[in-house]
C-alpha positions as CSV (number, residue, x, y, z in Angstrom):
1,X,4.6,-9.9,-35.9
2,X,8.2,-10.2,-34.8
3,X,9.5,-9.0,-31.4
4,X,13.2,-8.3,-31.3
5,X,15.9,-6.4,-29.4
6,X,17.9,-3.5,-30.7
7,X,21.1,-3.1,-28.7
8,X,22.5,0.4,-29.1
9,X,21.4,4.0,-29.0
10,X,18.3,5.7,-30.3
11,X,20.4,7.2,-33.2
12,X,21.4,3.8,-34.4
13,X,17.9,2.4,-34.7
14,X,16.8,2.0,-38.3
15,X,13.1,1.9,-38.6
16,X,9.9,3.9,-39.3
17,X,9.3,5.3,-35.8
18,X,10.4,5.3,-32.2
19,X,7.9,5.1,-29.4
20,X,8.8,7.0,-26.2
21,X,6.8,7.2,-22.9
22,X,6.2,10.6,-21.3
23,X,4.9,11.2,-17.8
24,X,2.4,14.1,-17.4
25,X,4.4,15.5,-14.4
26,X,7.9,15.8,-13.1
27,X,11.1,15.8,-15.2
28,X,11.3,13.9,-18.4
29,X,12.9,10.5,-18.0
30,X,16.5,10.2,-19.3
31,X,15.1,8.3,-22.3
32,X,12.4,10.8,-23.0
33,X,15.0,13.6,-22.7
34,X,17.2,11.9,-25.3
35,X,14.2,11.6,-27.7
36,X,13.2,15.2,-26.9
37,X,16.7,16.3,-27.9
38,X,16.2,14.6,-31.3
39,X,12.9,16.4,-31.6
40,X,14.4,19.8,-31.0
41,X,12.8,20.0,-27.5
42,X,9.3,19.7,-28.9
43,X,8.1,17.2,-26.3
44,X,9.1,19.4,-23.4
45,X,7.5,22.5,-25.0
46,X,4.2,20.7,-25.9
47,X,3.8,18.7,-22.7
48,X,1.0,20.2,-20.6
49,X,-0.4,22.0,-23.7
50,X,-1.2,20.4,-27.0
51,X,0.2,17.2,-25.5
52,X,-1.1,16.6,-22.0
53,X,0.6,13.2,-21.7
54,X,-2.6,11.6,-20.4
55,X,-2.5,7.8,-20.3
56,X,-2.6,6.5,-23.9
57,X,-2.5,9.9,-25.6
58,X,-0.2,9.7,-28.7
59,X,1.5,12.7,-30.3
60,X,3.5,12.3,-33.5
61,X,6.7,14.4,-34.0
62,X,9.5,14.5,-36.6
63,X,12.9,13.3,-35.5
64,X,16.3,14.7,-36.6
65,X,19.6,13.0,-36.0
66,X,18.1,9.5,-36.0
67,X,17.6,6.9,-38.7
68,X,13.9,6.8,-37.8
69,X,11.9,9.7,-39.1
70,X,9.1,9.9,-36.6
71,X,8.8,9.9,-32.8
72,X,5.5,8.7,-31.2
73,X,5.3,10.2,-27.8
74,X,2.8,8.3,-25.7
75,X,1.3,9.6,-22.5
76,X,1.9,7.6,-19.3
77,X,-0.2,9.8,-17.0
78,X,1.3,10.9,-13.6
79,X,4.4,9.2,-12.4
80,X,2.8,8.2,-9.1
81,X,1.2,4.8,-9.4
82,X,2.9,3.9,-12.6
83,X,2.0,0.2,-13.1
84,X,2.2,-2.9,-15.3
85,X,-1.4,-2.1,-16.4
86,X,-0.6,1.5,-17.4
87,X,2.6,0.4,-19.2
88,X,0.8,-2.2,-21.2
89,X,-2.1,0.1,-22.1
90,X,0.2,2.9,-23.2
91,X,2.3,0.6,-25.3
92,X,-0.8,-1.0,-26.9
93,X,-2.3,2.4,-27.9
94,X,1.0,3.6,-29.3
95,X,1.2,0.4,-31.4
96,X,-2.4,0.9,-32.6
97,X,-1.5,4.4,-33.6
98,X,1.5,3.1,-35.5
99,X,-0.7,0.6,-37.2
100,X,-3.1,3.4,-38.3
101,X,-0.1,5.2,-39.7
102,X,1.0,2.0,-41.5
103,X,4.4,2.0,-39.9
104,X,6.1,-1.3,-40.4
105,X,9.1,-1.2,-38.2
106,X,8.7,0.4,-34.8
107,X,11.3,0.8,-32.1
108,X,10.2,0.9,-28.5
109,X,12.3,3.1,-26.2
110,X,12.0,1.8,-22.6
111,X,9.2,3.5,-20.7
112,X,11.5,3.7,-17.8
113,X,15.3,3.0,-17.5
114,X,16.1,-0.6,-16.8
115,X,17.5,0.3,-13.4
116,X,14.3,2.0,-12.3
117,X,12.2,0.4,-9.5
118,X,10.0,-1.3,-12.1
119,X,13.0,-2.7,-13.8
120,X,12.4,-5.7,-15.9
121,X,8.6,-5.7,-15.7
122,X,8.4,-2.3,-17.4
123,X,10.5,-3.6,-20.3
124,X,8.4,-6.7,-20.5
125,X,5.1,-4.8,-20.3
126,X,6.2,-2.5,-23.1
127,X,6.8,-5.4,-25.4
128,X,3.7,-7.3,-24.4
129,X,1.4,-4.2,-24.7
130,X,2.8,-3.2,-28.0
131,X,2.5,-6.6,-29.5
132,X,-1.2,-6.8,-28.3
133,X,-2.0,-3.4,-29.7
134,X,-0.3,-4.0,-33.0
135,X,-2.2,-7.3,-33.5
136,X,-4.6,-7.7,-36.5
137,X,-6.7,-10.6,-37.9
138,X,-6.7,-10.4,-41.7
139,X,-6.8,-14.1,-42.6
140,X,-10.0,-13.6,-44.7
141,X,-9.2,-10.2,-46.2
142,X,-7.6,-9.7,-49.6
143,X,-5.7,-6.6,-48.4
144,X,-3.6,-7.6,-45.5
145,X,-3.0,-5.4,-42.5
146,X,-0.3,-2.8,-42.8
147,X,0.5,-2.5,-39.1
148,X,3.8,-3.1,-37.4
149,X,5.5,-6.3,-38.5
150,X,8.6,-5.7,-36.4
151,X,8.6,-4.3,-32.8
152,X,12.1,-3.8,-31.4
153,X,12.9,-2.9,-27.8
154,X,15.7,-0.3,-28.0
155,X,18.1,-1.2,-25.2
156,X,21.6,0.1,-24.2
157,X,24.4,-2.4,-24.2
158,X,24.6,-2.2,-20.4
159,X,21.0,-3.2,-20.1
160,X,21.2,-6.2,-22.5
161,X,20.6,-8.9,-19.8
162,X,17.3,-7.2,-18.7
163,X,16.4,-6.7,-22.3
164,X,17.0,-10.3,-23.3
165,X,15.0,-11.6,-20.4
166,X,12.1,-9.3,-21.1
167,X,12.1,-10.2,-24.8
168,X,12.1,-14.0,-24.1
169,X,9.2,-13.7,-21.7
170,X,7.2,-11.3,-23.9
171,X,7.7,-13.6,-27.0
172,X,6.3,-16.6,-25.1
173,X,3.4,-14.8,-23.5
174,X,2.3,-12.9,-26.6
175,X,2.5,-16.1,-28.7
176,X,-0.1,-17.6,-26.4
177,X,-2.3,-14.5,-26.3
178,X,-2.2,-14.1,-30.1
179,X,-3.0,-17.8,-30.6
180,X,-6.1,-17.4,-28.4
181,X,-7.2,-14.2,-30.2
182,X,-6.8,-16.0,-33.6
183,X,-8.9,-18.9,-32.4
184,X,-11.7,-16.7,-31.2
185,X,-11.6,-14.4,-34.2
186,X,-11.9,-17.3,-36.6
187,X,-15.5,-17.5,-38.0
188,X,-17.6,-20.4,-36.8
189,X,-17.8,-22.2,-40.2
190,X,-14.0,-22.5,-40.0
191,X,-13.9,-23.8,-36.4
192,X,-16.6,-26.4,-36.1
193,X,-15.7,-28.8,-33.2
194,X,-14.0,-31.1,-35.7
195,X,-11.9,-28.3,-37.2
196,X,-11.0,-26.8,-33.9
197,X,-9.9,-30.2,-32.6
198,X,-7.8,-30.7,-35.6
199,X,-6.2,-27.3,-35.2
200,X,-5.4,-28.0,-31.6
201,X,-3.9,-31.4,-32.4
202,X,-1.6,-29.8,-35.0
203,X,-0.6,-27.1,-32.6
204,X,0.1,-29.5,-29.8
205,X,2.3,-31.6,-32.1
206,X,4.2,-28.6,-33.3
207,X,4.7,-27.3,-29.7
208,X,5.5,-30.7,-28.1
209,X,2.5,-30.6,-25.8
210,X,0.8,-33.8,-24.9
211,X,-2.7,-33.9,-26.4
212,X,-5.6,-36.3,-25.9
213,X,-8.9,-36.1,-27.7
214,X,-12.0,-37.6,-26.1
215,X,-14.5,-38.0,-28.9
216,X,-18.3,-38.5,-28.8
217,X,-18.3,-42.3,-28.5
218,X,-15.8,-42.2,-25.6
219,X,-17.8,-39.4,-23.9
220,X,-20.9,-41.6,-24.2
221,X,-19.1,-44.5,-22.7
222,X,-18.0,-42.4,-19.8
223,X,-21.5,-41.0,-19.2
224,X,-20.7,-37.3,-20.0
225,X,-24.3,-36.4,-20.4
226,X,-23.9,-32.6,-20.2
227,X,-21.6,-32.0,-23.1
228,X,-23.3,-34.7,-25.2
229,X,-26.7,-33.1,-24.7
230,X,-25.5,-29.7,-25.7
231,X,-23.8,-30.9,-28.8
232,X,-26.7,-33.2,-29.9
233,X,-28.5,-30.7,-32.1
234,X,-25.4,-30.0,-34.2
235,X,-24.1,-32.0,-37.2
236,X,-20.7,-31.5,-35.6
237,X,-20.1,-33.8,-32.6
238,X,-18.7,-32.5,-29.4
239,X,-15.3,-33.5,-27.9
240,X,-13.1,-32.8,-24.9
241,X,-9.4,-32.0,-25.6
242,X,-6.9,-32.5,-22.8
243,X,-3.5,-30.7,-23.0
244,X,-0.6,-31.4,-20.6
245,X,2.6,-29.6,-19.6
246,X,4.7,-31.7,-17.3
247,X,7.4,-29.4,-15.9
248,X,8.6,-31.6,-13.1
249,X,7.5,-33.1,-9.8
250,X,4.6,-31.8,-7.7
251,X,0.8,-31.8,-8.0
252,X,-1.1,-31.2,-11.2
253,X,-3.0,-27.9,-11.5
254,X,-6.2,-27.8,-13.7
255,X,-7.3,-25.3,-16.2
256,X,-10.7,-25.6,-17.8
257,X,-12.2,-23.6,-20.7
258,X,-15.7,-23.4,-22.2
259,X,-15.3,-24.1,-25.9
260,X,-18.7,-23.4,-27.6
261,X,-17.6,-22.8,-31.2
262,X,-21.0,-21.3,-31.8
263,X,-24.0,-20.9,-29.6
264,X,-27.4,-20.3,-31.2
265,X,-29.1,-20.7,-27.8
266,X,-30.5,-24.0,-28.8
267,X,-34.3,-24.3,-28.7
268,X,-34.4,-21.3,-26.4
269,X,-33.1,-19.3,-29.4
270,X,-31.1,-16.1,-28.9
271,X,-32.1,-12.9,-30.7
272,X,-30.3,-12.1,-33.9
273,X,-28.1,-9.4,-32.3
274,X,-27.3,-11.7,-29.4
275,X,-26.1,-14.3,-31.8
276,X,-23.9,-12.2,-33.9
277,X,-20.7,-12.5,-31.9
278,X,-21.2,-16.1,-30.6
279,X,-18.1,-17.2,-32.4
280,X,-16.5,-15.7,-29.2
281,X,-18.3,-18.2,-27.0
282,X,-15.1,-20.4,-26.9
283,X,-13.0,-17.6,-25.5
284,X,-12.4,-19.6,-22.2
285,X,-11.1,-22.6,-24.1
286,X,-9.0,-20.3,-26.3
287,X,-7.5,-18.7,-23.2
288,X,-6.5,-22.1,-21.8
289,X,-4.9,-23.1,-25.1
290,X,-2.9,-19.9,-25.2
291,X,-1.8,-20.3,-21.6
292,X,-0.7,-23.8,-22.1
293,X,1.3,-22.8,-25.2
294,X,3.0,-19.9,-23.3
295,X,3.6,-22.1,-20.2
296,X,5.3,-24.7,-22.3
297,X,7.4,-22.2,-24.2
298,X,8.5,-20.6,-20.9
299,X,9.5,-24.0,-19.5
300,X,7.5,-23.4,-16.3
301,X,8.5,-25.7,-13.5
302,X,5.2,-27.3,-12.6
303,X,2.5,-29.6,-13.9
304,X,-0.6,-28.2,-15.7
305,X,-3.5,-29.9,-17.4
306,X,-5.8,-27.9,-19.6
307,X,-9.3,-29.3,-20.4
308,X,-11.3,-27.9,-23.2
309,X,-15.0,-28.7,-23.4
310,X,-15.8,-28.2,-27.1
311,X,-19.3,-28.3,-28.6
312,X,-21.7,-26.4,-30.9
313,X,-25.2,-25.5,-29.6
314,X,-27.7,-25.7,-32.4
315,X,-31.4,-26.4,-33.0
316,X,-31.3,-29.6,-35.0
317,X,-33.9,-32.4,-34.8
318,X,-32.2,-34.0,-31.9
319,X,-31.5,-30.8,-29.9
320,X,-31.9,-31.1,-26.2
321,X,-35.0,-29.5,-24.8
322,X,-36.2,-27.4,-21.7
323,X,-37.3,-29.9,-19.1
324,X,-35.0,-32.7,-20.3
325,X,-33.2,-34.4,-17.4
326,X,-29.5,-35.1,-18.0
327,X,-27.2,-37.4,-16.1
328,X,-23.8,-35.7,-15.9
329,X,-20.4,-37.3,-15.8
330,X,-20.4,-37.0,-12.0
331,X,-23.7,-38.9,-11.8
332,X,-25.7,-35.8,-10.8
333,X,-29.0,-35.4,-12.6
334,X,-29.8,-32.0,-14.0
335,X,-33.2,-30.6,-15.2
336,X,-32.6,-28.3,-18.2
337,X,-34.4,-25.0,-17.5
338,X,-32.9,-23.0,-20.4
339,X,-31.0,-24.5,-23.4
340,X,-29.1,-21.2,-23.7
341,X,-27.5,-21.9,-20.4
342,X,-25.4,-24.6,-22.1
343,X,-21.9,-23.5,-21.0
344,X,-22.3,-24.6,-17.4
345,X,-23.3,-28.1,-18.7
346,X,-20.2,-28.6,-20.7
347,X,-18.1,-27.2,-17.9
348,X,-19.7,-29.5,-15.3
349,X,-18.4,-32.5,-17.2
350,X,-15.0,-30.9,-17.5
351,X,-14.9,-30.2,-13.8
352,X,-15.6,-33.9,-13.0
353,X,-12.9,-35.0,-15.5
354,X,-10.4,-32.8,-13.7
355,X,-11.4,-34.1,-10.3
356,X,-10.8,-37.6,-11.6
357,X,-7.3,-36.4,-12.5
358,X,-6.9,-35.5,-8.8
359,X,-5.7,-32.0,-9.5
360,X,-4.6,-29.8,-6.6
361,X,-6.8,-26.9,-7.8
362,X,-8.9,-25.7,-10.7
363,X,-9.4,-22.5,-12.6
364,X,-12.2,-22.4,-15.2
365,X,-12.7,-19.6,-17.7
366,X,-16.0,-19.0,-19.5
367,X,-18.0,-16.4,-21.4
368,X,-20.8,-17.7,-19.1
369,X,-23.4,-15.0,-18.4
370,X,-24.7,-11.7,-19.6
371,X,-25.4,-11.0,-16.0
372,X,-21.7,-10.5,-15.2
373,X,-21.6,-7.8,-17.9
374,X,-24.5,-6.0,-16.4
375,X,-22.8,-6.2,-13.0
376,X,-19.2,-5.3,-13.9
377,X,-19.3,-3.9,-17.5
378,X,-16.5,-4.7,-19.9
379,X,-13.6,-3.6,-17.7
380,X,-13.5,-6.5,-15.2
381,X,-14.3,-10.2,-15.2
382,X,-16.2,-11.8,-12.3
383,X,-14.3,-14.1,-10.0
384,X,-16.0,-16.8,-7.8
385,X,-14.4,-19.3,-5.6
386,X,-14.9,-22.0,-2.9
387,X,-11.5,-21.3,-1.5
388,X,-10.2,-18.0,-0.2
389,X,-6.5,-18.8,-0.5
390,X,-6.9,-20.0,-4.1
391,X,-8.9,-16.9,-5.0
392,X,-6.2,-14.6,-3.6
393,X,-3.6,-16.4,-5.7
394,X,-5.6,-15.9,-8.8
395,X,-6.3,-12.2,-8.0
396,X,-2.5,-11.7,-7.5
397,X,-1.8,-13.3,-10.8
398,X,-4.4,-11.1,-12.5
399,X,-2.8,-8.0,-11.0
400,X,0.6,-9.1,-12.3
401,X,-1.0,-9.6,-15.7
402,X,-2.8,-6.3,-15.6
403,X,-6.1,-8.2,-16.1
404,X,-8.8,-7.0,-13.8
405,X,-11.2,-9.1,-11.7
406,X,-13.8,-8.5,-9.0
407,X,-14.8,-11.2,-6.6
408,X,-18.5,-11.7,-6.5
409,X,-20.6,-13.4,-3.8
410,X,-21.3,-17.1,-3.9
411,X,-23.9,-17.7,-1.2
412,X,-26.0,-20.7,-0.1
413,X,-29.1,-18.9,-1.3
414,X,-27.6,-19.1,-4.9
415,X,-27.5,-22.9,-4.6
416,X,-31.0,-23.0,-3.1
417,X,-32.3,-21.4,-6.2
418,X,-31.1,-24.4,-8.2
419,X,-33.3,-27.0,-6.5
420,X,-35.5,-29.0,-8.9
421,X,-38.7,-31.0,-8.1
422,X,-37.7,-33.5,-10.8
423,X,-33.9,-34.0,-10.7
424,X,-31.0,-33.5,-8.3
425,X,-30.8,-29.8,-9.5
426,X,-31.8,-27.6,-12.3
427,X,-29.5,-25.7,-14.6
428,X,-30.6,-22.1,-13.9
429,X,-32.1,-20.3,-10.9
430,X,-33.7,-17.1,-12.3
431,X,-32.4,-13.8,-13.7
432,X,-31.6,-12.0,-10.5
433,X,-28.0,-12.7,-9.4
434,X,-27.6,-14.8,-12.5
435,X,-23.8,-14.8,-12.5
436,X,-23.6,-16.0,-8.9
437,X,-26.3,-18.7,-9.6
438,X,-24.3,-20.0,-12.6
439,X,-21.2,-20.1,-10.4
440,X,-23.1,-21.9,-7.7
441,X,-24.1,-24.6,-10.3
442,X,-20.4,-25.1,-11.1
443,X,-19.4,-25.1,-7.5
444,X,-21.5,-28.2,-7.0
445,X,-19.3,-30.1,-9.5
446,X,-16.0,-28.7,-8.2
447,X,-17.0,-30.1,-4.8
448,X,-14.1,-29.9,-2.3
449,X,-11.3,-29.2,-4.9
450,X,-10.1,-25.6,-4.5
451,X,-11.7,-23.9,-7.5
452,X,-11.9,-20.5,-9.1
453,X,-14.4,-19.6,-11.8
454,X,-13.7,-16.6,-14.0
455,X,-16.7,-15.3,-15.9
456,X,-15.1,-13.4,-18.8
457,X,-18.2,-12.6,-20.8
458,X,-17.6,-8.9,-20.7
459,X,-13.8,-8.9,-21.2
460,X,-13.1,-11.6,-23.8
461,X,-14.4,-9.7,-26.9
462,X,-14.6,-6.1,-27.9
463,X,-17.2,-5.2,-30.4
464,X,-16.5,-1.5,-30.7
465,X,-12.7,-1.5,-30.3
466,X,-10.9,-0.7,-27.0
467,X,-7.2,-0.4,-26.4
468,X,-6.6,-3.7,-28.2
469,X,-8.9,-3.0,-31.1
470,X,-12.0,-4.8,-32.4
471,X,-12.5,-8.5,-31.7
472,X,-10.9,-11.0,-29.3
473,X,-8.8,-9.7,-26.5
474,X,-7.1,-12.8,-25.3
475,X,-8.2,-12.0,-21.8
476,X,-7.2,-14.5,-19.2
477,X,-4.2,-16.0,-20.9
478,X,-1.6,-14.0,-19.0
479,X,-3.4,-14.5,-15.7
480,X,-3.1,-18.3,-16.1
481,X,0.6,-17.9,-17.1
482,X,1.3,-15.7,-14.0
483,X,-0.5,-18.1,-11.8
484,X,1.7,-20.9,-13.2
485,X,4.8,-18.8,-12.5
486,X,3.6,-18.3,-8.9
487,X,2.0,-14.9,-9.3
């Protein structure tokens, strides 16, 4: 999908449709009035009746006096509280509607004028949302998707500087998000650890990112007992991939992603329904990959290292067992209490690796627990931290990205539940408060480094189809990018 800029009036845009945002109250914006004029006043007549202009509601109308035959009026809800999140959601749903109508070239009228208080972010959010909503994964289908292949921001000549800036940012960010979604949507037989590593090496070479692969033998020499144990039952050996963006002087910041290319649950086998979407268990690693790609394309001034802990959790003859005691990269011994709690083991070794890099702070992302989905549903990810200032920075970046988080407790009692009579600690602490107990396990390995853990189990993959459609959402990519940009 190509994002572009069309400089000129609505009448001069040559495409299949024009998307225009409509608030549910107050006067139509100048842009909406212009489109309304081309529709013979239909938007004004229908608003509040057949077209309520509720957030994300889309109404198709014929256009006259324009090279595009159709207008897609998308509801923005009430003007009060108009936000980045609402702009992205409205644009995404409009693009999905265009995809269902099989419209190939879609023009995006600014949701607000470029000189409105929202200014550039509204233009940027329009492009990002539309690109995410128009996304499709058809790699393994004979009939390829018929959705938008060109999304053009329609911009007056006077607003060209804002339009070009918004386009450049949106192109870089959506490239990262869509790369993450493609990785997650790829079936597990096509992204075994070796295949995923090869894909990442090729991407890094193409993008100019520094890439280091730590294979099984090197991991064994280092003593990375967590990730090695998790990958032991698979015919496909585990690896850790390290990506770097060096944008100048200053401290390094660490990103860490859980990269389980498939999770059977190991000997503590998942149910068949619980296993069906386990190709998405590497969504954290995919988010880090996407963020590193976007950060590099944006030329962010700063230093960022992304660590991807990649493995496949299977039930082979050498699979690790409940009650096994593992020595982690940090030297801590861990008694395995559930082989389906494998993500925290691969992340623990990744955390120690980042600590050895002497990073200033760490953000990890993982589809870690079903408990966080029970607690927060699929609308928000759980956030845990050992540092209030770092947590606030990440929350601010999430707000800027229109990705929602909720900070959950991380109490000493959660760590107490991880005490083991056999080893330094055990891997799980019981079902109650499971998300917090998993975070407490990770906190032990973060030690005194400012650290935020994002449990994205509910937000990374949509089975039924939300605003972004079925499959991977790319959740977390833009949060990491906005954090890198300083919120």
